[in-house]
Structures are given as C-alpha cells and as structure tokens.
SERO-4910 file (N, C-alpha, C, O; in steps of 0.05 Angstrom, whole numbers):
BEGIN
 pado doro    nc1    nc2    nc3   cac1   cac2   cac3    cc1    cc2    cc3    oc1    oc2    oc3
  Met    A    253   -205   -595    276   -221   -586    296   -224   -609    289   -230   -632
  Arg    A    322   -220   -602    343   -223   -623    361   -246   -616    369   -249   -593
  Asp    A    367   -263   -635    386   -285   -631    415   -274   -631    422   -258   -648
  Val    A    430   -283   -611    459   -275   -610    475   -300   -604    466   -319   -591
  Ala    A    499   -301   -614    517   -324   -609    527   -322   -580    530   -300   -569
  Glu    A    533   -345   -568    543   -346   -541    568   -364   -542    566   -388   -545
  Leu    A    591   -352   -538    616   -367   -540    626   -374   -512    638   -358   -497
  Asn    A    621   -400   -504    625   -409   -477    654   -419   -475    663   -435   -491
  Gly    A    668   -409   -454    697   -414   -452    706   -431   -429    695   -453   -425
  Asp    A    725   -421   -414    738   -437   -394    738   -423   -367    729   -401   -364
  Gly    A    747   -438   -346    749   -425   -319    722   -417   -309    704   -433   -306
  Ile    A    720   -391   -302    695   -380   -290    674   -376   -311    653   -364   -305
  Ala    A    678   -384   -336    659   -378   -358    631   -388   -350    612   -373   -355
  Leu    A    629   -412   -339    603   -424   -333    588   -406   -313    564   -401   -316
  Glu    A    601   -397   -292    588   -380   -272    579   -353   -284    557   -344   -279
  Leu    A    596   -341   -301    589   -317   -314    565   -321   -333    547   -304   -335
  Arg    A    565   -343   -347    543   -349   -366    517   -352   -350    496   -342   -358
  Asp    A    518   -366   -327    493   -369   -311    483   -342   -301    459   -337   -301
  Ala    A    502   -324   -294    493   -297   -286    479   -282   -308    458   -269   -304
  Ile    A    491   -283   -332    479   -269   -355    452   -281   -362    433   -266   -369
  His    A    449   -307   -361    423   -319   -367    402   -310   -346    379   -305   -353
  Ala    A    411   -308   -321    392   -299   -300    382   -271   -305    359   -265   -302
  Val    A    401   -253   -313    394   -226   -320    376   -225   -344    356   -211   -344
  Asn    A    383   -240   -365    367   -240   -389    339   -249   -384    320   -238   -395
  Asp    A    336   -270   -367    309   -281   -361    293   -260   -346    269   -256   -351
  Ala    A    306   -246   -326    292   -226   -310    283   -203   -327    263   -190   -320
  Leu    A    298   -197   -349    290   -174   -366    269   -182   -387    262   -166   -404
  Gly    A    259   -207   -386    240   -216   -404    251   -227   -430    238   -228   -451
  Gln    A    277   -236   -428    291   -249   -451    291   -232   -476    280   -239   -496
  Pro    A    305   -208   -474    308   -191   -498    325   -204   -519    324   -196   -543
  Val    A    342   -224   -511    358   -238   -532    354   -268   -527    348   -277   -504
  Ala    A    359   -283   -548    359   -313   -547    388   -322   -553    398   -316   -574
  Phe    A    400   -337   -535    427   -345   -539    429   -370   -556    414   -389   -552
  Arg    A    448   -370   -575    455   -393   -591    483   -402   -583    503   -391   -592
  Pro    A    485   -422   -565    511   -429   -552    530   -444   -570    522   -460   -588
  Val    A    556   -439   -566    578   -454   -579    597   -463   -557    606   -446   -541
  Asp    A    604   -488   -557    624   -498   -537    652   -488   -547    663   -498   -567
  Trp    A    662   -468   -533    688   -457   -541    709   -463   -520    728   -447   -516
  Ser    A    706   -484   -505    725   -492   -485    751   -499   -498    752   -505   -522
  Leu    A    773   -497   -482    799   -504   -493    800   -532   -504    812   -536   -526
  Glu    A    789   -551   -491    789   -578   -499    777   -581   -527    788   -595   -544
  Arg    A    755   -568   -532    742   -571   -559    758   -555   -580    761   -564   -602
  Arg    A    767   -531   -573    783   -515   -592    809   -529   -600    818   -527   -623
  Glu    A    821   -543   -581    846   -557   -587    842   -583   -602    861   -594   -614
  Ala    A    817   -593   -602    811   -619   -615    810   -616   -645    813   -636   -659
  Gly    A    806   -591   -655    805   -588   -684    793   -560   -690    788   -544   -672
  Ser    A    788   -555   -716    779   -529   -724    749   -525   -722    739   -503   -727
  Ala    A    734   -546   -716    705   -544   -716    694   -523   -698    676   -508   -705
  Ala    A    705   -521   -674    695   -501   -654    700   -472   -665    682   -455   -663
  Leu    A    724   -467   -675    730   -441   -685    712   -434   -709    702   -412   -710
  Asp    A    709   -453   -727    692   -448   -750    663   -443   -743    650   -425   -754
  Glu    A    653   -458   -724    625   -456   -716    620   -428   -703    601   -414   -710
  Ala    A    639   -420   -686    636   -393   -673    637   -371   -693    622   -352   -692
  Ile    A    656   -373   -712    659   -351   -732    633   -350   -750    622   -328   -753
  Glu    A    624   -373   -760    602   -373   -778    576   -363   -764    561   -347   -775
  Leu    A    572   -371   -739    547   -364   -724    548   -334   -717    528   -320   -720
  Thr    A    571   -324   -708    574   -296   -701    570   -279   -726    556   -258   -725
  Arg    A    582   -286   -748    578   -271   -773    549   -271   -782    539   -250   -791
  Ala    A    536   -293   -779    508   -295   -788    489   -279   -770    470   -266   -780
  Leu    A    494   -278   -744    476   -264   -725    484   -236   -720    468   -219   -713
  Gly    A    510   -230   -724    519   -202   -721    525   -193   -692    533   -170   -688
  Ala    A    521   -211   -673    527   -204   -645    533   -229   -629    522   -250   -634
  Ala    A    551   -226   -610    558   -249   -593    565   -240   -565    577   -219   -561
  Met    A    558   -256   -545    567   -253   -518    589   -274   -514    584   -298   -518
  Lys    A    614   -264   -507    636   -282   -504    646   -284   -475    646   -264   -461
  Tyr    A    653   -308   -467    664   -312   -439    693   -318   -440    703   -325   -461
  Pro    A    707   -317   -417    736   -319   -417    745   -346   -429    732   -366   -425
  Thr    A    768   -345   -443    779   -368   -456    809   -370   -450    823   -350   -447
  Val    A    819   -394   -447    847   -400   -443    860   -401   -471    849   -412   -490
  Thr    A    884   -389   -473    900   -392   -498    923   -410   -493    939   -406   -475
  Arg    A    924   -431   -509    947   -449   -508    965   -447   -533    989   -440   -531
  Thr    A    954   -454   -556    969   -453   -581    959   -430   -599    975   -417   -613
  Val    A    933   -426   -600    920   -406   -617    903   -388   -600    887   -398   -584
  Ser    A    907   -361   -603    890   -342   -588    862   -341   -601    860   -333   -624
  Pro    A    841   -349   -587    815   -347   -599    807   -319   -604    792   -313   -623
  Asn    A    816   -300   -587    810   -271   -592    822   -262   -619    809   -248   -634
  Gln    A    847   -271   -624    859   -263   -649    845   -276   -673    843   -263   -694
  Val    A    835   -300   -670    821   -313   -692    795   -297   -698    788   -293   -721
  Leu    A    781   -288   -677    757   -273   -681    764   -247   -696    750   -239   -715
  Arg    A    785   -234   -688    793   -208   -701    800   -212   -730    792   -197   -747
  Asp    A    816   -233   -736    825   -238   -763    802   -246   -781    799   -235   -803
  Arg    A    786   -265   -773    766   -277   -791    740   -261   -792    725   -264   -812
  Leu    A    734   -245   -772    710   -228   -773    717   -199   -781    698   -183   -784
  Gly    A    742   -192   -784    749   -165   -791    743   -145   -769    736   -122   -774
  Leu    A    746   -154   -744    742   -136   -721    764   -114   -722    788   -120   -722
  Ala    A    755    -89   -723    774    -67   -727    778    -49   -702    798    -35   -700
  Val    A    759    -51   -684    759    -32   -660    752    -47   -635    734    -64   -635
  Ile    A    767    -41   -613    760    -52   -587    754    -27   -570    769     -8   -568
  His    A    730    -28   -557    721     -6   -540    721    -15   -511    709    -35   -504
  Arg    A    735      0   -494    737     -6   -466    727     18   -450    742     37   -446
  Pro    A    702     18   -441    692     40   -423    703     36   -395    706     13   -386
  Cys    A    709     57   -382    721     55   -354    711     79   -338    719    102   -344
  Arg    A    695     74   -317    687     96   -300    689     87   -271    688     63   -265
  Thr    A    691    106   -253    694    101   -225    672     85   -213    648     90   -220
  Tyr    A    678     65   -197    658     50   -181    660     61   -153    679     55   -139
  Pro    A    640     77   -144    641     86   -116    641     62    -97    627     42   -100
  Gly    A    658     64    -76    660     43    -57    682     24    -62    688      7    -44
  Val    A    696     25    -85    718      8    -91    744     21    -83    749     44    -91
  Ser    A    761      8    -67    785     20    -59    804     24    -82    809      7    -99
  Arg    A    816     48    -83    834     55   -105    852     78    -95    845     92    -76
  Asn    A    874     82   -108    893    104   -102    882    131   -109    886    150    -94
  Tyr    A    869    133   -132    858    158   -141    830    161   -131    813    143   -136
  Thr    A    823    182   -118    798    185   -104    778    203   -121    755    205   -113
  Gly    A    787    214   -143    769    231   -159    751    214   -177    752    189   -175
  Lys    A    736    228   -194    718    214   -212    731    209   -239    744    227   -250
  Ile    A    729    184   -249    740    177   -274    718    167   -293    702    151   -284
  Asp    A    718    176   -317    699    168   -337    713    169   -364    710    189   -378
  Val    A    727    148   -371    744    148   -395    736    125   -413    730    103   -404
  His    A    735    130   -439    731    109   -460    755    106   -477    763    124   -491
  Val    A    767     82   -476    790     76   -493    780     63   -518    767     42   -517
  Val    A    787     75   -541    780     64   -567    805     55   -581    822     71   -589
  Arg    A    809     29   -584    835     17   -592    832      7   -620    813     -8   -626
  Val    A    850     14   -638    851      0   -664    859    -29   -659    879    -35   -646
  Ala    A    843    -47   -668    845    -76   -661    865    -91   -678    871   -114   -673
  Thr    A    876    -78   -698    894    -92   -716    920    -75   -719    921    -52   -710
  Gly    A    940    -87   -731    965    -72   -737    983    -69   -713    983    -85   -694
  Gly    A   1000    -48   -714   1020    -45   -693   1041    -67   -696   1046    -77   -718
  Thr    A   1053    -73   -674   1073    -95   -674   1059   -123   -669   1073   -143   -671
  Tyr    A   1033   -123   -663   1020   -149   -657   1015   -166   -681   1010   -190   -678
  Glu    A   1017   -154   -705   1011   -170   -729   1035   -187   -737   1032   -206   -753
  Asp    A   1059   -181   -727   1083   -195   -735   1099   -203   -711   1109   -187   -697
  Ala    A   1100   -230   -706   1116   -240   -683   1145   -236   -688   1161   -239   -669
  Gly    A   1153   -230   -713   1182   -225   -718   1197   -251   -721   1187   -273   -720
  His    A   1223   -247   -725   1241   -270   -726   1269   -262   -717   1277   -239   -719
  Arg    A   1284   -282   -708   1312   -278   -700   1330   -275   -724   1327   -289   -744
  Ile    A   1350   -258   -721   1371   -254   -740   1397   -262   -726   1409   -246   -712
  Gly    A   1406   -286   -730   1430   -296   -717   1425   -298   -686   1403   -302   -677
  Tyr    A   1447   -295   -671   1446   -298   -642   1439   -273   -627   1426   -273   -606
  His    A   1446   -250   -638   1445   -225   -624   1421   -206   -632   1417   -185   -619
  Ser    A   1406   -213   -653   1387   -193   -662   1360   -207   -669   1358   -231   -672
  Ala    A   1339   -190   -670   1313   -199   -678   1299   -175   -691   1307   -152   -686
  Val    A   1279   -180   -707   1265   -158   -722   1236   -165   -724   1229   -188   -728
  Ser    A   1218   -145   -723   1190   -148   -729   1181   -123   -743   1193   -102   -741
  Ile    A   1160   -126   -758   1149   -104   -774   1125    -91   -760   1108   -106   -749
  Arg    A   1123    -65   -760   1102    -51   -748   1083    -40   -770   1092    -27   -789
  Ile    A   1057    -46   -768   1038    -41   -789   1017    -21   -780   1007    -23   -758
  Met    A   1011     -2   -798    989     16   -793    971     17   -819    981     25   -840
  Glu    A    946     10   -817    929      9   -841    908     31   -839    897     36   -818
  Arg    A    902     43   -862    883     65   -862    854     57   -853    843     70   -836
  Ala    A    844     36   -865    816     29   -859    809     25   -829    790     37   -819
  Pro    A    825      8   -815    818      5   -787    821     30   -770    806     35   -751
  Val    A    840     47   -777    844     73   -763    819     91   -769    809    104   -751
  Glu    A    810     91   -793    786    107   -799    762     97   -783    746    113   -773
  His    A    759     71   -782    737     59   -766    739     68   -737    719     76   -725
  Ala    A    762     66   -726    767     73   -697    761    103   -693    748    111   -674
  Ala    A    771    119   -711    767    148   -708    738    155   -710    728    171   -694
  His    A    723    145   -729    695    151   -731    680    141   -707    662    154   -696
  Phe    A    687    117   -697    674    106   -673    679    125   -650    660    131   -635
  Ala    A    703    134   -646    710    152   -624    694    178   -626    683    187   -606
  Phe    A    694    191   -649    680    216   -652    650    214   -649    637    231   -639
  Arg    A    639    192   -659    610    187   -656    603    182   -627    583    191   -617
  Leu    A    621    168   -613    617    164   -584    618    192   -570    601    197   -552
  Ala    A    636    209   -578    638    235   -565    613    252   -571    605    268   -554
  Glu    A    601    248   -594    576    262   -600    553    254   -582    534    269   -579
  Arg    A    554    230   -570    533    220   -553    538    229   -524    538    213   -506
  Gly    A    541    255   -521    543    266   -493    571    267   -482    573    273   -458
  Arg    A    591    260   -497    618    262   -487    629    289   -492    615    306   -504
  His    A    654    295   -483    664    322   -486    684    325   -509    684    345   -523
  Gly    A    702    306   -512    722    310   -533    737    284   -538    733    264   -524
  Val    A    755    284   -559    771    261   -566    800    269   -565    808    290   -576
  Val    A    816    252   -552    845    254   -552    856    231   -569    850    208   -563
  Ser    A    872    237   -589    887    216   -603    915    216   -592    927    237   -587
  Thr    A    926    192   -588    951    190   -575    969    168   -587    959    147   -594
  Ser    A    994    174   -591   1014    156   -603   1042    168   -599   1045    188   -584
  Lys    A   1061    156   -611   1089    167   -610   1095    179   -638   1114    170   -651
  Tyr    A   1079    198   -646   1081    209   -673   1106    224   -679   1114    227   -703
  Thr    A   1121    233   -658   1146    247   -664   1169    228   -668   1190    236   -678
  Ile    A   1166    203   -659   1187    182   -662   1179    163   -684   1195    159   -703
  Gln    A   1156    151   -682   1147    132   -703   1133    149   -724   1109    149   -726
  Arg    A   1149    165   -738   1138    184   -757   1122    172   -780   1103    184   -790
  Ala    A   1129    149   -789   1114    137   -811   1088    124   -801   1066    133   -809
  Ala    A   1090    105   -783   1066     90   -775   1048    108   -758   1024    111   -764
  Asp    A   1058    119   -735   1041    135   -718   1035    162   -731   1014    174   -726
  Gly    A   1052    171   -749   1046    196   -763   1022    192   -781   1005    210   -784
  Leu    A   1020    168   -794    997    162   -811    972    160   -793    951    171   -800
  Phe    A    974    147   -770    951    145   -752    940    173   -745    916    178   -747
  Glu    A    958    191   -737    949    218   -730    938    233   -753    919    249   -750
  Glu    A    949    229   -776    940    242   -800    911    234   -807    894    250   -814
  Ile    A    906    208   -804    879    197   -810    859    208   -790    836    216   -797
  Val    A    866    208   -764    848    217   -743    841    247   -748    818    255   -746
  Ala    A    862    262   -755    857    291   -761    837    295   -784    820    312   -783
  Glu    A    840    278   -805    821    280   -828    793    274   -819    774    287   -827
  Val    A    790    254   -802    763    246   -792    752    269   -774    729    275   -775
  Ala    A    769    279   -757    761    301   -738    748    324   -753    730    337   -742
  Ala    A    758    330   -777    747    352   -792    717    348   -799    703    368   -806
  Glu    A    708    323   -798    679    318   -804    662    321   -779    637    320   -782
  Tyr    A    674    325   -756    659    327   -731    666    354   -717    680    354   -696
  Arg    A    657    375   -729    665    402   -720    656    409   -693    666    428   -681
  Asn    A    636    395   -682    626    401   -656    639    386   -634    632    389   -610
  Val    A    659    369   -641    674    353   -621    702    363   -620    715    365   -641
  Glu    A    711    370   -597    739    379   -593    758    356   -597    753    334   -587
  His    A    780    360   -611    801    341   -615    828    352   -609    834    375   -617
  Arg    A    844    337   -595    872    344   -592    889    318   -592    879    297   -586
  Arg    A    914    322   -598    932    298   -598    953    301   -577    962    323   -571
  Glu    A    961    279   -566    981    279   -545   1001    256   -548    993    235   -557
  Leu    A   1026    260   -542   1046    239   -542   1038    218   -521   1030    225   -499
  Phe    A   1041    193   -528   1031    172   -511   1044    171   -483   1030    167   -463
  Asp    A   1070    175   -482   1084    174   -457   1075    196   -438   1070    191   -414
  Ser    A   1074    220   -448   1065    243   -431   1036    241   -425   1027    250   -403
  Met    A   1020    230   -443    991    227   -438    987    207   -414    969    211   -398
  Leu    A   1003    186   -413   1001    167   -390   1006    181   -364    991    176   -344
  Ala    A   1026    198   -363   1032    213   -337   1008    231   -331    998    232   -308
  Ser    A    998    246   -351    975    264   -346    950    249   -338    935    259   -322
  Leu    A    947    226   -350    922    210   -343    923    201   -315    902    200   -301
  Ile    A    946    194   -305    949    184   -277    945    208   -258    933    205   -237
  Ile    A    957    231   -265    956    254   -247    928    267   -247    918    275   -227
  Gln    A    916    269   -271    891    284   -274    872    270   -294    868    280   -316
  Pro    A    862    247   -287    845    232   -307    819    245   -315    808    238   -336
  Glu    A    811    264   -299    785    278   -306    788    295   -331    768    304   -342
  Arg    A    813    300   -341    818    314   -365    811    298   -390    810    309   -412
  Tyr    A    807    272   -387    804    255   -410    776    243   -411    763    239   -391
  Asp    A    768    239   -436    740    231   -441    741    206   -460    739    183   -451
  Val    A    745    211   -485    748    190   -505    777    191   -516    786    211   -526
  Ile    A    790    168   -514    819    166   -524    819    145   -546    811    123   -542
  Val    A    830    153   -569    834    135   -592    863    131   -596    878    150   -597
  Thr    A    871    106   -600    900    100   -601    905     74   -616    887     57   -619
  Pro    A    929     71   -627    937     46   -642    936     21   -624    933     23   -599
  Asn    A    940     -1   -636    935    -27   -624    949    -32   -597    936    -34   -576
  Glu    A    975    -33   -597    990    -41   -573    987    -19   -552    985    -26   -528
  Tyr    A    987      6   -559    982     27   -540    955     24   -526    953     28   -502
  Gly    A    936     17   -541    909     13   -529    908    -11   -511    893    -11   -491
  Asp    A    924    -31   -516    926    -54   -499    937    -46   -471    926    -53   -451
  Phe    A    959    -31   -472    971    -22   -447    952     -3   -432    948     -5   -408
  Leu    A    940     15   -447    923     36   -435    899     25   -422    890     34   -401
  Ser    A    886      4   -434    862     -7   -424    866    -18   -395    851    -12   -377
  Asp    A    887    -33   -392    894    -45   -366    900    -22   -346    892    -24   -322
  Met    A    914     -2   -354    922     20   -336    898     34   -325    897     41   -302
  Val    A    878     40   -342    854     55   -332    838     39   -313    826     49   -294
  Tyr    A    837     12   -318    824     -5   -298    839     -6   -272    827     -8   -251
  Gly    A    865     -3   -273    880     -1   -248    873     24   -233    872     24   -208
  Leu    A    867     46   -248    860     71   -235    833     68   -219    829     80   -198
  Ile    A    815     52   -229    789     49   -216    789     26   -195    769     23   -181
  Gly    A    811     11   -194    814     -9   -173    815    -38   -180    825    -54   -164
  Ser    A    807    -45   -204    808    -74   -211    802    -78   -241    783    -67   -252
  Ile    A    819    -94   -254    813   -101   -282    788   -119   -284    775   -120   -305
  Gly    A    781   -132   -262    758   -149   -262    732   -134   -264    711   -146   -268
  Leu    A    733   -107   -262    709    -90   -264    704    -83   -293    683    -71   -299
  Gly    A    722    -90   -311    720    -79   -338    703    -95   -357    700   -119   -354
  Ala    A    691    -82   -376    676    -94   -399    689    -86   -425    702    -65   -427
  Ser    A    686   -102   -445    699    -97   -470    679   -103   -493    663   -121   -491
  Ala    A    682    -88   -515    666    -93   -539    685    -91   -563    701    -73   -565
  Ser    A    682   -109   -582    697   -109   -607    678   -108   -631    657   -121   -631
  Tyr    A    686    -92   -651    667    -87   -673    680    -90   -700    704    -84   -704
  Ala    A    664   -100   -719    670    -98   -748    652    -78   -760    631    -72   -749
  Phe    A    659    -67   -784    645    -44   -795    640    -47   -825    654    -62   -838
  Thr    A    621    -32   -834    616    -28   -862    636     -9   -873    652      3   -858
  Ala    A    636     -5   -900    654     15   -912    648     43   -903    665     61   -905
  Ser    A    623     48   -894    615     74   -884    618     77   -854    607     95   -842
  His    A    633     58   -842    640     60   -813    616     54   -795    616     64   -772
  Gln    A    596     39   -804    575     31   -787    581      3   -776    588    -15   -791
  Pro    A    578     -2   -749    583    -28   -738    564    -49   -749    540    -46   -749
  Thr    A    575    -71   -757    559    -93   -768    560   -118   -750    542   -134   -750
  Ile    A    582   -122   -735    585   -144   -717    596   -133   -691    614   -116   -690
  Gly    A    584   -142   -668    593   -134   -642    597   -159   -625    579   -176   -623
  Ile    A    620   -160   -612    625   -182   -593    632   -170   -566    648   -152   -563
  Phe    A    619   -180   -545    619   -168   -519    629   -187   -498    620   -210   -497
  Asp    A    647   -178   -480    658   -196   -460    669   -180   -437    674   -156   -439
  Ala    A    673   -194   -414    687   -182   -392    716   -180   -398    728   -196   -412
  Ala    A    729   -159   -387    757   -154   -392    775   -173   -377    798   -177   -385
  Gly    A    765   -185   -356    781   -203   -339    785   -231   -352    774   -236   -374
  Gly    A    801   -248   -338    808   -273   -350    792   -296   -338    770   -293   -326
  Thr    A    803   -320   -341    789   -345   -334    789   -351   -303    773   -367   -294
  Ala    A    807   -339   -288    809   -342   -259    807   -371   -251    788   -378   -236
  Pro    A    825   -388   -259    822   -417   -253    823   -423   -223    813   -444   -214
  Asp    A    835   -405   -207    837   -410   -178    810   -410   -164    807   -422   -143
  Ile    A    790   -397   -176    763   -395   -163    742   -408   -180    718   -408   -173
  Ala    A    749   -419   -203    729   -431   -221    714   -454   -207    726   -470   -193
  Gly    A    688   -454   -211    671   -474   -200    663   -470   -170    648   -486   -159
  Lys    A    673   -448   -158    666   -443   -130    642   -424   -127    633   -420   -104
  Gly    A    633   -413   -149    610   -395   -147    615   -368   -135    596   -355   -125
  Val    A    640   -359   -134    647   -334   -120    657   -313   -140    665   -291   -132
  Ala    A    657   -319   -166    669   -300   -186    652   -274   -187    628   -275   -182
  Asn    A    665   -252   -192    652   -226   -194    642   -224   -223    657   -223   -242
  Pro    A    615   -223   -227    604   -222   -254    599   -194   -264    587   -191   -285
  Ser    A    609   -173   -249    601   -146   -257    611   -139   -285    596   -126   -300
  Gly    A    635   -146   -292    645   -140   -319    629   -153   -340    623   -141   -361
  Ala    A    621   -178   -335    605   -192   -355    576   -180   -358    565   -177   -379
  Ile    A    565   -172   -334    538   -160   -335    539   -133   -349    521   -127   -365
  Glu    A    560   -118   -344    563    -92   -358    565    -96   -388    553    -82   -404
  Ala    A    582   -117   -396    585   -122   -424    558   -130   -436    553   -123   -459
  Phe    A    542   -145   -422    516   -153   -431    498   -127   -436    482   -126   -455
  Gly    A    502   -108   -418    488    -83   -422    495    -69   -448    478    -58   -462
  Tyr    A    521    -70   -456    530    -59   -481    520    -75   -504    514    -64   -525
  Leu    A    517   -101   -501    506   -117   -521    476   -110   -527    468   -108   -550
  Leu    A    461   -106   -505    433    -97   -508    432    -71   -523    415    -67   -541
  Asp    A    449    -52   -516    451    -26   -530    455    -31   -560    441    -20   -577
  Phe    A    474    -48   -566    481    -54   -594    457    -67   -609    454    -63   -633
  Cys    A    440    -82   -594    418    -96   -606    392    -78   -606    370    -87   -612
  Gly    A    396    -53   -599    374    -34   -601    359    -30   -575    339    -15   -575
  Gln    A    368    -42   -553    356    -39   -527    373    -19   -510    383    -26   -489
  Arg    A    376      5   -520    395     25   -508    387     31   -479    404     31   -461
  Glu    A    362     37   -474    354     45   -447    357     22   -427    367     26   -405
  Thr    A    349     -2   -436    352    -25   -418    382    -30   -412    390    -35   -389
  Gly    A    398    -28   -433    427    -32   -428    439    -12   -410    455    -18   -393
  Arg    A    431     13   -413    441     35   -395    433     30   -366    450     33   -348
  Arg    A    408     22   -362    398     18   -335    412     -6   -322    418     -6   -298
  Leu    A    418    -27   -339    433    -50   -328    461    -42   -319    469    -50   -297
  Val    A    475    -27   -335    502    -18   -328    500     -1   -302    517     -5   -284
  Asp    A    481     17   -300    478     34   -276    472     16   -252    482     22   -230
  Ala    A    457     -5   -255    449    -22   -232    474    -36   -221    476    -39   -197
  Val    A    493    -44   -238    518    -55   -229    533    -36   -212    543    -43   -190
  His    A    536    -11   -222    550      9   -207    536     16   -180    549     19   -160
  Asp    A    509     17   -181    494     23   -156    498      2   -135    500      8   -111
  Cys    A    498    -24   -143    502    -45   -124    529    -43   -110    531    -44    -86
  Ile    A    550    -39   -126    576    -38   -115    579    -13    -97    592    -14    -76
  Ala    A    568      9   -106    569     34    -89    556     30    -62    564     43    -43
  Ser    A    535     13    -61    520      9    -36    533    -12    -18    522    -17      3
  Gly    A    555    -24    -27    568    -45    -12    558    -73    -17    568    -92     -5
  Glu    A    540    -76    -37    531   -103    -45    551   -114    -65    547   -110    -89
  Thr    A    572   -127    -55    594   -135    -72    602   -163    -66    595   -175    -46
  Thr    A    619   -174    -85    631   -200    -81    656   -197    -64    665   -175    -59
  Ala    A    668   -220    -56    690   -220    -37    715   -205    -47    729   -193    -31
  Asp    A    720   -205    -74    743   -193    -84    743   -163    -80    763   -149    -81
  Leu    A    719   -152    -76    715   -123    -70    709   -117    -41    700    -95    -35
  Gly    A    713   -138    -24    708   -134      5    681   -141     14    675   -137     37
  Gly    A    663   -151     -3    636   -158      5    633   -187     12    653   -201     15
  Asn    A    608   -196     16    603   -223     24    583   -237      6    573   -258     14
  Leu    A    578   -226    -18    560   -239    -36    574   -258    -55    596   -253    -64
  Asp    A    561   -281    -60    572   -298    -81    562   -289   -108    548   -269   -110
  Thr    A    569   -303   -129    562   -295   -157    531   -293   -160    522   -272   -170
  Ala    A    517   -313   -151    488   -313   -155    475   -290   -139    457   -277   -149
  Ala    A    484   -286   -114    472   -265    -97    478   -237   -108    460   -220   -107
  Phe    A    502   -233   -119    507   -206   -131    490   -203   -156    478   -181   -160
  Thr    A    487   -223   -172    470   -222   -196    441   -216   -188    428   -200   -201
  Gly    A    432   -228   -167    405   -223   -157    401   -194   -148    380   -182   -152
  Ala    A    422   -183   -135    421   -155   -126    419   -136   -150    404   -117   -149
  Val    A    434   -142   -171    432   -125   -195    404   -127   -207    393   -107   -214
  Ile    A    394   -151   -209    368   -155   -221    347   -140   -204    329   -127   -215
  Gly    A    350   -141   -178    330   -127   -161    330    -97   -164    310    -84   -160
  Arg    A    353    -86   -173    355    -57   -177    345    -49   -205    335    -27   -209
  Val    A    349    -67   -225    343    -58   -252    314    -65   -261    302    -49   -275
  Val    A    304    -87   -252    278    -96   -262    255    -77   -254    238    -72   -271
  Pro    A    253    -67   -229    231    -48   -222    232    -22   -238    212     -8   -239
  Thr    A    254    -15   -250    257     10   -264    248      7   -293    247     27   -308
  Leu    A    243    -17   -302    237    -21   -330    207    -19   -336    198    -22   -359
***
C-alpha cells in the first residue's frame, strides 16, 4: 500500500471522492489516502491549506486532486509553481456509445508544457490604447515534455508530432521545436514530425486518426486538450496528470485529476459523472507501480459506457454510485 495525498475541493468533489474511495476499497486498497481540506473556504482563509497540500504532495510524491473553484488564486497554478510541475498529460480516446460528430476512432495523447508561454505574464496596460505581455519558453520544461512524449510513444504508440507557430514565433516556438528535435534524435525508433499549430488543428478535426502523441507549448496545449475532448463528445470524460521531474527527466511527483470542473449546478445531487476521476485514478495506480490494475480500471470505464451503463449526462439512468458500482463489477473479477 502506498500513501498518496488527497486534495479535496469544491462542488462535485465530494461525490467524486466517494467514487474513488469505493473503487480503491474494491481493489483491496492499493493506496492509502492522506486527505487535505482544499475547499475554497479554507484556501481563502489563509495560506495553511495551500502549504499543507504542497508539503504533503512533495513528501509523498503522488496526489489525487478533485475539482476546485478559483476566486483570487488558482490552486492549479500554485501546484505548478511550487512543485515544479513541468508537464500536463491529457489522454483522449473514443468512448463507444457516446454521441459525437466524428464517428471514427480517436486515440490521442496531448503532452503540454505546463509552464511558460503567455500564461506566465498577465501583462500590463500601456496608457489607454495598448497592453503588453511577455512570452516565455524555457529549455528544461520543454526537454521534460519532449522526453515524456517520446517515452510514451515507445510504450506501444506510433509517433510524436510537435506543434507550434514556429514560422511566426521564431524565437520562442523556434526554440521549442529545436529542443524537441534534439530530444527526438535520442529516440531513433519513434517517428517525429512537426506541424504548424493552426494547420494541425484543421487536420486533427478532419482526420484525427493520423495523430498519436502530440507535444506542444503551454497555451497551445490548453486549447488543444479541450478540443480533443470535444471530438470524443464531452470534456467531462477527460482525465489529466501533471508531473515534476528529475534532471534526467524521470517523473518524481504526479498529480491526477478529472479534466472537468466543479459543476455547482449538480453538486450534492449524487448524479455527477465520475468517469474522468476514475480514469485519472487508474493513471495514478500506474504511476504508483500498479500498471496492470490501472489499465484494467481505465478499460472498465470505457466498457461500461460502451455498453450503455452511463450517467444522465451521457443519456443513461445511473447515478454516481451506480455507475461506480458498474465499473467495480467489471474490473474486480479480472484482477
């Protein structure tokens, strides 16, 4: 059993936490949760909640995070800054049975540099008519993202596409592509190509099966992550993982959460879709050395939805607990 931090948030966070605890118990408790009250009320009351979460996550090396409201300070940004999180990984694959415009098979992994870009500088106004902000590209986070992408591709993927606006943003995006190309030379068995971000978006919508692992700078990855979830039918189906690394590009800290938000309109009603959180828990198990269990858990989520065992947001009639039970029923007998 491994201890992991549990960052409890707002809105539907309680329902998602209960679902994850039910899954963890059914699997024989492969992890032990160390909870932190990360609700908006406690975070806004002072720095104690932020400090506790940072210290515990750093000490344990892994955390399960639930949705949080941002009012004055983004808790996600605090985690990235203080824990040195350099890469955000968003897996995205087709859920059979979910209504969507594209009917083919999608299996795309977005690897996003978690720092830099325009997000590091909110900018400032210059007089009445102008404003300016600085765009940043740093070597170390790009190297981490590139190595993560190519190592992911080595695990049964087909290739890596790096994408940016390197013909226009020649300094920042040019440096990004230069670093990715240097890293690509170390992975001679993995195909690498680069594409301009705007044309890549069009190609991804028209023919997403051409894409496998995509590595991209910060803000591009933010846009791209939501777009690929739109292709599969719902951002609520997504799972996310954020990592910090050693100097040799080995992950040292992993934080796992659902890609969706706090959904205050349904909070407390027991009808939230926990699939993104359960899938994220599967990736946490993988990170903690339980790769086969994690894979089977992710597959069980997909199998349930494909068979029509879904929550109301996907056209089904199961509440949060019933859907969680259906997933457990599929994964436990296989272990």
